[in-house]
DONU-505446 format. One record per residue: x negated, y negated, z of N, C-alpha, C, O, CB in turn; chain; residue in one letter; residue number from 1. Coordinates in steps of 0.001 Angstrom, whole numbers, always signed. Atoms other than C-alpha are relative to their C-alpha. Glycine has a CB too. Example, Ala and Ser with C-alpha at 12.3 -4.5 7.8 and 13.67 -1.06 7.14 Angstrom:
% DONU-505446
{site {-890,+1190,+0},{-12300,+4500,+7800},{-900,-1200,+0},{-1936,-1181,+665},{+992,-27,+1246},'A','a',1}
{site {+820,+1190,-60},{-13670,+1060,+7140},{+770,-1090,+730},{+261,-2198,+899},{-414,-462,-1415},'A','s',2}
***
This chain:
% DONU-505446
{site {-238,-167,+1424},{-31830,-16076,-16550},{-1333,-240,-725},{-2037,-1210,-447},{+1126,-982,-512},'A','x',1}
{site {+1285,+170,+683},{-34773,-15598,-18877},{+100,-1054,-1100},{+1186,-1499,-1470},{-474,+1337,-593},'A','x',2}
{site {+85,+1087,+978},{-35923,-18121,-21461},{+778,+314,-1273},{+1434,-564,-1832},{-1453,-282,-343},'A','x',3}
{site {-694,-377,+1234},{-34522,-16192,-24424},{+1514,-177,+143},{+2161,-701,-763},{-330,+1455,-375},'A','x',4}
{site {-1446,+146,-215},{-30995,-16084,-22941},{+400,-1470,+70},{+1440,-1856,-463},{+428,+720,+1289},'A','x',5}
{site {-287,+1433,-77},{-31125,-19804,-22141},{-8,-628,-1384},{+842,-1459,-1705},{-1018,-705,+903},'A','x',6}
{site {+86,+554,+1348},{-32189,-20582,-25694},{+1205,+409,-847},{+1731,-399,-1612},{-1296,+453,-677},'A','x',7}
{site {-1171,-471,+747},{-29380,-18460,-27154},{+1246,-776,+435},{+2059,-1172,-401},{+211,+1525,+213},'A','x',8}
{site {-1155,+748,-512},{-26834,-20197,-24912},{-40,-1447,-502},{+980,-1989,-928},{+27,+32,+1554},'A','x',9}
{site {+135,+1372,+508},{-28193,-23637,-25870},{+313,-70,-1486},{+958,-1015,-1939},{-1412,-533,+260},'A','x',10}
{site {-303,-30,+1429},{-28023,-22695,-29541},{+1501,+89,-234},{+2054,-631,-1065},{-710,+1176,-674},'A','x',11}
{site {-1450,-171,+164},{-24425,-21552,-29205},{+740,-1275,+376},{+1652,-1697,-335},{+508,+1174,+854},'A','x',12}
{site {-681,+1220,-465},{-23389,-24660,-27258},{-199,-1171,-958},{+759,-1865,-1297},{-505,-387,+1386},'A','x',13}
{site {+245,+1139,+883},{-25072,-27191,-29536},{+606,+226,-1384},{+1069,-719,-2023},{-1502,-260,-123},'A','x',14}
{site {-629,-299,+1290},{-23839,-25427,-32670},{+1511,-204,+89},{+2112,-813,-796},{-323,+1450,-443},'A','x',15}
{site {-1449,+167,-186},{-20270,-25291,-31330},{+355,-1481,+135},{+1347,-1936,-435},{+483,+781,+1248},'A','x',16}
{site {-258,+1432,-162},{-20460,-28952,-30285},{-75,-723,-1349},{+771,-1565,-1650},{-1006,-618,+991},'A','x',17}
{site {+158,+639,+1309},{-21688,-29992,-33739},{+1188,+315,-901},{+1705,-574,-1578},{-1309,+456,-670},'A','x',18}
{site {-1160,-396,+810},{-18905,-28030,-35463},{+1263,-716,+490},{+2073,-1168,-318},{+201,+1539,+50},'A','x',19}
{site {-1167,+697,-552},{-16310,-29546,-33111},{-3,-1486,-370},{+1051,-2050,-665},{+36,+157,+1526},'A','x',20}
{site {+83,+1420,+358},{-17549,-33075,-33826},{+376,-195,-1472},{+1124,-1113,-1808},{-1429,-552,+273},'A','x',21}
{site {-360,+89,+1423},{-17332,-32498,-37592},{+1502,+217,-160},{+2158,-492,-924},{-796,+1046,-845},'A','x',22}
{site {-1442,-246,+47},{-13846,-31059,-37078},{+802,-1200,+455},{+1821,-1536,-149},{+352,+1192,+851},'A','x',23}
{site {-676,+1203,-497},{-12822,-34111,-35060},{-21,-1107,-1051},{+996,-1755,-1298},{-663,-494,+1302},'A','x',24}
{site {+132,+1037,+1024},{-14131,-36467,-37748},{+955,+276,-1162},{+1662,-623,-1619},{-1457,-79,-510},'A','x',25}
{site {-865,-348,+1129},{-12295,-34597,-40514},{+1478,-76,+399},{+2317,-484,-405},{-339,+1413,-518},'A','x',26}
{site {-1384,+80,-481},{-9115,-34365,-38407},{+484,-1451,-1},{+1620,-1730,-382},{+118,+602,+1420},'A','x',27}
{site {-364,+1411,-6},{-9130,-38144,-37975},{+252,-503,-1423},{+1120,-1349,-1636},{-1099,-832,+673},'A','x',28}
{site {-161,+425,+1393},{-9469,-38559,-41758},{+1286,+519,-620},{+1795,-66,-1576},{-1180,+464,-823},'A','x',29}
{site {-1232,-576,+533},{-6428,-36381,-42381},{+1241,-776,+430},{+2315,-604,-144},{+126,+1441,+439},'A','x',30}
{site {-1143,+763,-487},{-4194,-38775,-40451},{+421,-1043,-1026},{-432,-1663,-1661},{-331,-672,+1339},'A','x',31}
{site {-462,+1057,+903},{-2005,-41079,-42552},{-421,-1382,+520},{-697,-1548,+1708},{+1538,+64,-162},'A','x',32}
{site {+450,+1352,-356},{-2919,-44778,-42560},{+801,-583,+1165},{+231,-1233,+2041},{+109,-924,-1211},'A','x',33}
{site {-828,+578,-1066},{+29,-45714,-40311},{-390,+556,+1359},{-465,-185,+2339},{+1484,+268,-267},'A','x',34}
{site {+372,-630,-1268},{-981,-43226,-37621},{-1395,-441,+440},{-1617,-728,+1616},{+55,+1530,-125},'A','x',35}
{site {+1365,+437,-302},{-4671,-44155,-37820},{-19,-1452,+470},{-708,-1793,+1431},{-901,+168,-1232},'A','x',36}
{site {-73,+1412,-349},{-3868,-47855,-37675},{+637,-198,+1377},{+203,-1040,+2163},{+789,-766,-1061},'A','x',37}
{site {-672,+85,-1297},{-1536,-47356,-34733},{-958,+375,+1133},{-991,-285,+2172},{+1238,+917,+25},'A','x',38}
{site {+952,-446,-1026},{-4223,-45470,-32785},{-1072,-1063,+248},{-1388,-1371,+1397},{-660,+1331,-418},'A','x',39}
{site {+1029,+1026,-200},{-6876,-48113,-33402},{+609,-1273,+582},{-60,-1999,+1317},{-716,-314,-1328},'A','x',40}
{site {-696,+1146,-593},{-4311,-50807,-32549},{+141,+139,+1504},{+14,-841,+2239},{+1373,-165,-628},'A','x',41}
{site {-91,-242,-1450},{-3815,-49204,-29132},{-1345,-228,+679},{-1400,-781,+1778},{+490,+1433,+280},'A','x',42}
{site {+1338,+213,-564},{-7586,-49221,-28538},{-314,-1497,+63},{-852,-1978,+1060},{-1072,+742,-842},'A','x',43}
{site {+220,+1453,+22},{-7787,-52902,-29558},{+784,-656,+1127},{+250,-1506,+1839},{+414,-604,-1369},'A','x',44}
{site {-834,+576,-1065},{-4912,-53750,-27199},{-592,+281,+1380},{-618,-604,+2235},{+1432,+558,-79},'A','x',45}
{site {+601,-355,-1288},{-6578,-51894,-24311},{-1260,-825,+253},{-1420,-1403,+1328},{-332,+1503,+45},'A','x',46}
{site {+1242,+769,-172},{-9968,-53542,-24870},{+280,-1478,+230},{-343,-2107,+1086},{-900,+168,-1222},'A','x',47}
{site {-327,+1421,-164},{-8420,-56996,-25244},{+686,-284,+1331},{+521,-1367,+1891},{+890,-466,-1140},'A','x',48}
{site {-618,+215,-1317},{-6348,-56532,-22082},{-1065,-12,+1096},{-953,-752,+2073},{+1055,+1096,+292},'A','x',49}
{site {+1096,-14,-981},{-9542,-55701,-20176},{-775,-1326,-58},{-1045,-1938,+976},{-960,+1205,-264},'A','x',50}
{site {+772,+1249,+115},{-11444,-58712,-21562},{+829,-1218,+412},{+285,-2189,+938},{-506,-182,-1439},'A','x',51}
{site {-872,+1093,-436},{-8426,-60974,-20952},{+38,-63,+1522},{-20,-1147,+2102},{+1428,+178,-568},'A','x',52}
{site {-11,-54,-1472},{-8281,-59825,-17312},{-1311,-527,+579},{-1340,-1050,+1693},{+245,+1445,+484},'A','x',53}
{site {+1304,+497,-451},{-11964,-60708,-17037},{-220,-1465,-381},{-1274,-2035,-100},{-1117,+857,-588},'A','x',54}
{site {+87,+1397,+391},{-11258,-64179,-18457},{-841,-237,-1257},{-1362,-1332,-1465},{-565,-792,+1129},'A','x',55}
{site {+840,+107,+1195},{-13065,-63491,-21741},{+805,-120,-1291},{+240,-102,-2385},{-909,+1196,-90},'A','x',56}
{site {-841,+121,+1193},{-10110,-63853,-24097},{+223,+1347,-676},{+151,+2399,-41},{-627,-972,-987},'A','x',57}
{site {-271,-1219,+766},{-9346,-61343,-26836},{-953,+85,-1194},{-581,-260,-2315},{+1479,+33,-481},'A','x',58}
{site {+1012,+25,+1057},{-12534,-60826,-28843},{+85,+1143,-1016},{-549,+1083,-2069},{-1341,+18,+621},'A','x',59}
{site {+13,-1192,+856},{-11692,-57464,-30410},{+1065,-42,-1090},{+2207,-435,-855},{+196,+1239,+843},'A','x',60}
{site {-927,-102,+1134},{-10104,-56991,-33826},{+22,+1453,-459},{-882,+2231,-152},{-418,-961,-1179},'A','x',61}
{site {-117,-1374,+483},{-8929,-53817,-35502},{-1155,+388,-935},{-1700,+1482,-785},{+1330,+180,-721},'A','x',62}
{site {+1132,-390,+853},{-11606,-53884,-38239},{-1289,+241,+792},{-2040,+1169,+492},{-245,-1070,-1047},'A','x',63}
{site {+1195,-175,-822},{-14341,-54298,-35623},{+37,+1320,+754},{-951,+2055,+776},{-143,-1156,+982},'A','x',64}
{site {-134,-1235,-781},{-13043,-51444,-33477},{-121,+1224,-906},{-754,+2212,-535},{+1350,+25,+751},'A','x',65}
{site {+79,-1129,+943},{-12642,-49155,-36504},{-1446,+213,-467},{-1900,+1351,-586},{+926,-249,-1225},'A','x',66}
{site {+1398,-109,+411},{-16198,-49918,-37643},{-841,+593,+1121},{-1685,+1455,+875},{-552,-1373,-408},'A','x',67}
{site {+722,-552,-1152},{-17538,-49226,-34146},{+306,+1487,+192},{-578,+2267,+545},{+361,-776,+1275},'A','x',68}
{site {-386,-1409,-131},{-15602,-45946,-34055},{-736,+849,-1032},{-1259,+1914,-703},{+1529,+165,-162},'A','x',69}
{site {+742,-721,+1044},{-17122,-44842,-37377},{-1467,+151,+396},{-2023,+1248,+354},{+113,-735,-1359},'A','x',70}
{site {+1414,+9,-365},{-20611,-45799,-36238},{-268,+977,+1149},{-1215,+1762,+1093},{-445,-1423,+393},'A','x',71}
{site {+184,-830,-1185},{-20232,-44045,-32873},{+208,+1473,-300},{-578,+2309,+146},{+944,-437,+1093},'A','x',72}
{site {-247,-1402,+359},{-18727,-40836,-34282},{-1212,+616,-691},{-1604,+1744,-390},{+1230,+111,-909},'A','x',73}
{site {+1111,-550,+769},{-21624,-40405,-36649},{-1318,-59,+762},{-2211,+744,+493},{-136,-740,-1308},'A','x',74}
{site {+1169,-9,-879},{-24253,-41373,-34074},{+47,+1246,+881},{-965,+1925,+1058},{-56,-1292,+873},'A','x',75}
{site {-166,-1188,-842},{-22872,-38643,-31806},{-222,+1273,-825},{-862,+2215,-357},{+1410,+17,+647},'A','x',76}
{site {+213,-1155,+880},{-22778,-36191,-34735},{-1492,+199,-262},{-1986,+1325,-193},{+759,-184,-1337},'A','x',77}
{site {+1424,-85,+283},{-26397,-36964,-35573},{-790,+483,+1212},{-1692,+1309,+1076},{-522,-1349,-455},'A','x',78}
{site {+665,-431,-1236},{-27521,-36555,-31956},{+256,+1486,+225},{-663,+2241,+540},{+498,-831,+1222},'A','x',79}
{site {-354,-1404,-191},{-25674,-33257,-31701},{-722,+893,-1008},{-1230,+1956,-651},{+1516,+186,-123},'A','x',80}
{site {+662,-782,+1048},{-27101,-32017,-35010},{-1490,+122,+282},{-2056,+1211,+182},{+228,-638,-1379},'A','x',81}
{site {+1429,-33,-285},{-30652,-32967,-34094},{-292,+850,+1236},{-1272,+1595,+1255},{-536,-1423,+196},'A','x',82}
{site {+170,-833,-1198},{-30283,-31386,-30642},{+151,+1476,-358},{-610,+2318,+118},{+1027,-395,+1093},'A','x',83}
{site {-204,-1379,+442},{-28939,-28225,-32288},{-1233,+505,-745},{-1711,+1609,-485},{+1252,+104,-898},'A','x',84}
{site {+1164,-409,+782},{-31843,-28112,-34733},{-1215,+236,+885},{-2015,+1131,+614},{-322,-1048,-1053},'A','x',85}
{site {+1120,-195,-941},{-34323,-28467,-31863},{+109,+1345,+711},{-909,+1964,+1020},{-40,-1140,+1040},'A','x',86}
{site {-142,-1317,-650},{-32850,-25346,-30238},{-417,+1128,-935},{-729,+2231,-487},{+1452,+219,+461},'A','x',87}
{site {+458,-978,+987},{-33730,-23519,-33462},{-1472,-237,-357},{-1964,+295,-1352},{+875,-67,-1270},'A','x',88}
{site {+1431,+281,+142},{-37323,-24826,-33159},{-360,-718,-1298},{-1462,-544,-1819},{-770,+1281,+82},'A','x',89}
{site {+291,+811,+1182},{-37060,-27152,-36157},{-851,-1183,+457},{-534,-1825,+1458},{+1324,-484,-717},'A','x',90}
{site {+917,+1098,-341},{-39896,-29720,-36083},{+710,-1352,-115},{+1737,-1476,-782},{-1247,+28,-922},'A','x',91}
{site {-611,+1335,-34},{-39149,-33423,-35494},{+325,-542,-1383},{+1462,-931,-1649},{-916,-964,+708},'A','x',92}
{site {-205,+626,+1310},{-39614,-34620,-39069},{+1066,+727,-805},{+1940,+92,-1395},{-1307,-31,-785},'A','x',93}
{site {-1015,-753,+741},{-37599,-31807,-40644},{+1369,-152,+650},{+2381,-251,-44},{-383,+1485,-82},'A','x',94}
{site {-1266,+156,-715},{-34930,-32132,-37958},{+664,-1336,-301},{+1874,-1406,-519},{-225,+135,+1495},'A','x',95}
{site {-537,+1328,+312},{-34529,-35851,-38582},{+513,-22,-1439},{+1589,-556,-1709},{-1081,-1100,+210},'A','x',96}
{site {-404,-34,+1398},{-34374,-35265,-42331},{+1293,+795,-184},{+2220,+332,-850},{-1114,+600,-856},'A','x',97}
{site {-1201,-840,+119},{-31821,-32449,-42051},{+1196,-667,+654},{+2289,-676,+87},{-239,+1377,+632},'A','x',98}
{site {-1090,+671,-707},{-29731,-34346,-39500},{+518,-1195,-786},{+1727,-1402,-890},{-461,-448,+1381},'A','x',99}
{site {-381,+1193,+762},{-29746,-37513,-41595},{+748,+378,-1276},{+1784,-207,-1594},{-1244,-832,-347},'A','x',100}
{site {-657,-426,+1243},{-28869,-35735,-44837},{+1355,+629,+288},{+2327,+361,-419},{-887,+993,-766},'A','x',101}
{site {-1296,-628,-321},{-26146,-33647,-43200},{+1017,-1035,+455},{+2204,-906,+155},{-173,+1070,+1090},'A','x',102}
{site {-899,+1076,-406},{-24678,-36784,-41618},{+536,-738,-1221},{+1716,-1083,-1275},{-720,-980,+942},'A','x',103}
{site {-431,+659,+1235},{-24565,-38418,-45038},{+1005,+870,-762},{+1996,+364,-1289},{-1217,-312,-894},'A','x',104}
{site {-921,-917,+682},{-22895,-35341,-46536},{+1362,+8,+691},{+2396,-26,+24},{-586,+1430,-36},'A','x',105}
{site {-1260,+31,-748},{-20268,-35320,-43773},{+718,-1329,-237},{+1942,-1353,-366},{-256,+214,+1515},'A','x',106}
{site {-604,+1322,+244},{-19690,-39069,-44311},{+674,-46,-1371},{+1783,-565,-1499},{-1072,-1114,+100},'A','x',107}
{site {-587,-15,+1343},{-19084,-38568,-48037},{+1237,+900,-27},{+2266,+528,-590},{-1039,+481,-1046},'A','x',108}
{site {-1159,-909,-69},{-16790,-35581,-47388},{+1155,-649,+753},{+2314,-523,+358},{-391,+1330,+682},'A','x',109}
{site {-996,+694,-806},{-14964,-37616,-44749},{+775,-1004,-844},{+2002,-1071,-767},{-667,-705,+1183},'A','x',110}
{site {-669,+986,+853},{-14231,-40382,-47247},{+794,+677,-1117},{+1851,+186,-1512},{-1028,-968,-601},'A','x',111}
{site {-747,-739,+1035},{-13190,-37849,-49903},{+1307,+558,+560},{+2327,+565,-130},{-860,+1150,-570},'A','x',112}
{site {-1224,-500,-653},{-10689,-36329,-47452},{+1042,-1116,+58},{+2231,-868,-142},{-310,+531,+1440},'A','x',113}
{site {-931,+1123,-138},{-9159,-39785,-46985},{+735,-319,-1295},{+1811,-916,-1264},{-740,-1227,+470},'A','x',114}
{site {-674,+212,+1288},{-8312,-39928,-50694},{+1353,+717,-7},{+2313,+257,-626},{-888,+504,-1177},'A','x',115}
{site {-1198,-825,-9},{-5708,-37249,-49991},{+920,-284,+1193},{+1957,+361,+1346},{-392,+1451,+0},'A','x',116}
{site {-817,+382,-1151},{-4351,-38872,-46809},{+845,-1211,-371},{+347,-2167,-966},{-888,-305,+1243},'A','x',117}
{site {-961,+1040,+369},{-1274,-41077,-47198},{-465,-1384,+453},{-668,-1622,+1644},{+1370,+311,+601},'A','x',118}
{site {+350,+1385,-296},{-2255,-44750,-47410},{-1480,-236,+261},{-1877,-1364,+555},{+771,-457,+1174},'A','x',119}
{site {+1434,+138,-261},{-5987,-44096,-46988},{-760,-13,-1321},{-262,+474,-2336},{-512,+1149,+914},'A','x',120}
{site {+802,+86,+1213},{-8748,-44750,-49505},{-1461,+337,+293},{-1890,+346,+1447},{+110,-1401,-617},'A','x',121}
{site {+1437,-215,-46},{-12388,-43926,-50211},{-668,-1361,+148},{-439,-2257,-665},{-509,+753,-1277},'A','x',122}
{site {+665,+1278,-257},{-14548,-46726,-48772},{-1514,+199,+75},{-2013,+849,+994},{+527,-635,+1311},'A','x',123}
{site {+1460,-94,+1},{-18237,-46982,-49647},{-583,-658,+1246},{-1590,-196,+1782},{-582,-652,-1267},'A','x',124}
{site {+453,+697,-1210},{-18643,-49415,-46730},{+13,+951,+1203},{-900,+923,+2028},{+895,-1238,+283},'A','x',125}
{site {-76,-945,-1111},{-17522,-46683,-44321},{-1128,+1026,-58},{-1666,+1418,+977},{+1350,+709,-4},'A','x',126}
{site {+1118,-946,+133},{-20123,-44278,-45713},{-1286,-650,+498},{-2085,-14,+1184},{-164,+465,-1477},'A','x',127}
{site {+1196,+727,-453},{-22799,-46918,-45107},{-17,-128,+1524},{-1050,+94,+2157},{-57,-1402,-647},'A','x',128}
{site {-93,+129,-1463},{-21590,-47529,-41541},{-250,+1356,+660},{-981,+1447,+1647},{+1394,-558,+420},'A','x',129}
{site {+187,-1351,-539},{-21415,-43766,-40893},{-1476,+406,-50},{-2024,+927,+920},{+858,+1016,-784},'A','x',130}
{site {+1402,-363,+192},{-24915,-43246,-42274},{-898,-771,+964},{-1821,-199,+1544},{-428,-266,-1450},'A','x',131}
{site {+779,+788,-962},{-26326,-46102,-40176},{+206,+506,+1428},{-728,+518,+2229},{+386,-1484,-90},'A','x',132}
{site {-257,-605,-1305},{-24642,-44577,-37135},{-811,+1271,+174},{-1381,+1512,+1239},{+1489,+299,+171},'A','x',133}
{site {+776,-1236,-54},{-26280,-41256,-37956},{-1484,-258,+204},{-2130,+403,+1017},{+207,+796,-1264},'A','x',134}
{site {+1421,+347,-152},{-29721,-42821,-38338},{-259,-531,+1411},{-1258,-175,+2035},{-428,-1055,-1065},'A','x',135}
{site {+149,+554,-1354},{-29243,-44746,-35077},{+46,+1097,+1056},{-718,+1069,+2021},{+1097,-1034,+279},'A','x',136}
{site {-81,-1123,-940},{-28221,-41564,-33266},{-1296,+790,+35},{-1783,+1144,+1108},{+1156,+922,-371},'A','x',137}
{site {+1291,-707,+81},{-31374,-39788,-34496},{-1087,-771,+734},{-1826,-219,+1549},{-412,+215,-1471},'A','x',138}
{site {+1041,+830,-623},{-33579,-42671,-33447},{+170,-70,+1507},{-814,-33,+2245},{+20,-1411,-586},'A','x',139}
{site {-262,+48,-1437},{-31909,-42889,-30039},{-459,+1288,+677},{-1127,+1245,+1710},{+1495,-238,+268},'A','x',140}
{site {+414,-1274,-600},{-32426,-39185,-29338},{-1517,+140,-24},{-2105,+594,+958},{+651,+1185,-738},'A','x',141}
{site {+1460,-77,+65},{-36042,-39343,-30518},{-649,-913,+1040},{-1653,-542,+1649},{-490,-372,-1406},'A','x',142}
{site {+519,+913,-1018},{-36650,-42344,-28256},{+137,+613,+1395},{-791,+553,+2202},{+737,-1354,-63},'A','x',143}
{site {-217,-640,-1304},{-35147,-40508,-25285},{-987,+1153,+206},{-1574,+1285,+1280},{+1457,+516,+115},'A','x',144}
{site {+945,-1120,-96},{-37259,-37407,-26005},{-1435,-492,+183},{-2213,+118,+916},{+92,+882,-1253},'A','x',145}
{site {+1332,+588,-143},{-40373,-39581,-26339},{-222,-484,+1435},{-1269,-228,+2031},{-186,-1167,-995},'A','x',146}
{site {+109,+504,-1380},{-39720,-41262,-22986},{-126,+1159,+979},{-931,+1104,+1909},{+1226,-874,+366},'A','x',147}
{site {+76,-1174,-882},{-39140,-37896,-21327},{-1379,+646,-75},{-1950,+1010,+954},{+1085,+1028,-374},'A','x',148}
{site {+1320,-633,+131},{-42383,-36471,-22753},{-1088,-858,+637},{-2030,-325,+1224},{-332,+251,-1480},'A','x',149}
{site {+988,+887,-619},{-44341,-39538,-21606},{+63,+113,+1525},{-970,+123,+2194},{+235,-1467,-441},'A','x',150}
{site {-133,-129,-1462},{-42944,-39211,-18080},{-555,+1324,+490},{-1176,+1395,+1550},{+1465,-132,+421},'A','x',151}
{site {+535,-1312,-372},{-43805,-35522,-18002},{-1522,-9,-33},{-2168,+562,+846},{+543,+1090,-938},'A','x',152}
{site {+1472,+31,+104},{-47378,-36212,-19155},{-609,-842,+1113},{-1732,-564,+1534},{-436,-556,-1372},'A','x',153}
{site {+499,+810,-1131},{-47794,-38871,-16423},{-23,+818,+1282},{-924,+661,+2107},{+873,-1260,+197},'A','x',154}
{site {-70,-822,-1202},{-46752,-36352,-13767},{-1098,+1061,+19},{-1499,+1526,+1086},{+1367,+664,+104},'A','x',155}
{site {+1035,-1058,+84},{-49365,-33853,-15007},{-1365,-503,+355},{-2330,+261,+331},{-43,+594,-1385},'A','x',156}
***
C-alpha cells in the first residue's frame, strides 16, 4: 500500500474515532440523572469489590468515579483529535491549540445538553475537569511522540 493510501485510511479512522468519541460523550449527557447515577454506582461497586478483595477497603465514591470518567473521556477525545489533526499535517502548536479549543467547546456543549436531561444540570466544575482532561491528553500524546522521536534519532 502506498503512502497516500495509508494516510487517507489513517485520516478516515482518526476522524471516525473522534466523531464516535464526541457522540459517546453527548449520548452519556442525554441520559437522565437516575440512569447516569445507576451506571456510575455499578462502576463504584465493581471497583470497591476489587479493592475489598485485595484487602484495601472501599476507597471509591461516586463523585470521584464520575470526575475520573469526565477527565478520562476528554483526555481520550483530545488525544484522538490531536492524532486526527496530525494525519492532516497540522503542526504541533496549531494542533494543540485546535484540540484544546475543540475539547473546551465539546465540554460546554456537553454541559448544555445536560440542561435538557431529566434531573441533570449545567456544572461549571465539570467543564473545568473536562478541559483539564483534554489538556492532559494533549500533553500525554506529545510526550509519547517526543519519546518516540528521541528513540528514532538514537537509532540513526
